[in-house]
C-alpha positions as CSV (number, residue, x, y, z in Angstrom):
1,M,48.6,44.8,199.0
2,Q,48.8,41.1,198.5
3,N,52.6,41.3,198.1
4,L,52.8,43.1,201.5
5,I,50.8,40.4,203.2
6,I,52.9,37.7,201.7
7,R,56.1,39.4,202.8
8,I,54.8,39.7,206.3
9,F,53.8,36.1,206.3
10,V,57.2,35.0,205.0
11,N,59.0,37.1,207.6
12,A,56.8,35.7,210.3
13,V,57.6,32.1,209.3
14,A,61.3,32.9,209.0
15,L,61.3,34.5,212.5
16,W,59.4,31.6,214.0
17,V,61.9,29.1,212.5
18,A,64.8,31.2,213.8
19,A,63.2,31.2,217.3
20,Q,62.8,27.4,217.2
21,V,66.3,26.7,216.0
22,V,68.6,29.3,217.5
23,G,68.9,29.1,221.3
24,G,69.3,32.8,222.0
25,I,66.2,34.0,220.1
26,D,62.8,33.9,221.8
27,L,59.5,34.8,220.2
28,A,56.6,35.2,222.7
29,G,53.0,34.7,221.8
30,E,51.2,32.6,219.3
31,F,50.0,34.3,216.1
32,W,49.4,38.0,216.4
33,P,52.6,38.9,218.3
34,V,54.6,37.0,215.6
35,I,52.8,38.9,212.9
36,L,53.5,42.2,214.7
37,V,57.2,41.3,215.0
38,A,57.3,40.4,211.3
39,A,55.7,43.7,210.3
40,V,58.2,45.7,212.5
41,F,61.1,43.6,211.1
42,G,59.9,44.4,207.6
43,L,59.7,48.1,208.4
44,V,63.1,48.2,209.9
45,N,64.6,46.4,206.9
46,A,62.8,48.7,204.5
47,L,63.6,52.0,206.2
48,I,66.8,51.7,208.3
49,K,68.7,48.9,206.5
50,P,69.4,50.8,203.3
51,I,70.8,53.8,205.2
52,L,73.0,51.6,207.3
53,L,74.2,49.7,204.2
54,L,75.1,53.1,202.5
55,L,77.0,54.2,205.6
56,S,78.9,51.0,205.8
57,L,79.7,50.8,202.1
58,P,83.5,50.9,202.7
59,L,83.3,47.9,205.0
60,L,81.0,46.1,202.6
61,V,83.6,46.6,199.8
62,I,86.5,45.6,202.0
63,T,84.8,42.4,203.2
64,L,83.3,41.6,199.8
65,G,79.8,42.0,201.1
66,L,80.2,39.8,204.2
67,F,79.5,42.8,206.4
68,T,75.9,42.5,205.3
69,I,75.5,39.6,207.7
70,V,76.5,42.0,210.6
71,V,74.0,44.6,209.3
72,N,71.2,41.9,209.1
73,A,72.1,40.9,212.7
74,L,71.9,44.5,213.8
75,M,68.4,44.9,212.2
76,L,67.3,41.8,214.1
77,M,68.6,43.2,217.4
78,L,66.9,46.6,216.6
79,T,63.6,44.8,216.0
80,A,64.0,43.0,219.3
81,A,64.6,46.3,221.0
82,L,61.5,47.8,219.5
83,V,59.1,44.9,220.1
84,G,58.8,43.2,223.4
85,A,57.6,39.9,221.9
86,L,61.0,39.2,220.4
87,S,64.2,38.8,222.4
88,V,67.7,38.3,221.1
89,E,70.3,37.3,223.6
90,G,73.7,38.2,222.3
91,F,75.3,39.1,219.0
92,W,76.1,35.6,217.9
93,A,72.5,34.6,218.3
94,A,71.6,37.6,216.2
95,I,74.2,36.5,213.5
96,L,72.8,32.9,213.4
97,G,69.2,34.1,213.5
98,S,69.8,36.6,210.6
99,L,71.5,33.9,208.5
100,L,68.6,31.5,209.1
101,I,66.0,34.2,208.4
102,S,67.8,35.0,205.1
103,V,67.8,31.3,204.1
104,V,64.2,30.7,205.0
105,S,63.1,34.0,203.2
106,F,65.1,32.9,200.1
107,L,63.5,29.5,200.1
108,F,60.1,31.0,200.3
109,S,60.9,33.4,197.5
110,V,61.9,30.5,195.3
111,I,58.7,28.5,196.2
112,L,56.2,31.3,196.0
113,P,55.5,32.8,192.6
114,E,56.2,36.5,192.0
115,P,52.9,38.5,191.8
116,S,52.3,39.8,188.3
117,S,52.7,43.5,187.9
118,K,49.7,45.2,186.2
């Protein structure tokens, strides 16, 4: 349970940073709407992204994995379509936002210790 809360918090911070830096991404609200967007983003990434990656496996092989950036952008755009508190204006904003979200999430995963499995 603690790991889920940490992941939602990390997603919320990464989405907030992307909304501050990338011009085409807007995040409405203060705290709870951002947490809601982060939770939906986590669900979309957990449920839909693996299926999309499997279906796009030939493109992933041909592009040596770079097509994953496009898949991440599509997941961000799908989250924006599902939750009104997030808006993504255009594909290139989604690409830049997904890259930034990946970098921020990676930095948090390096800083935060992994929870011990019992």
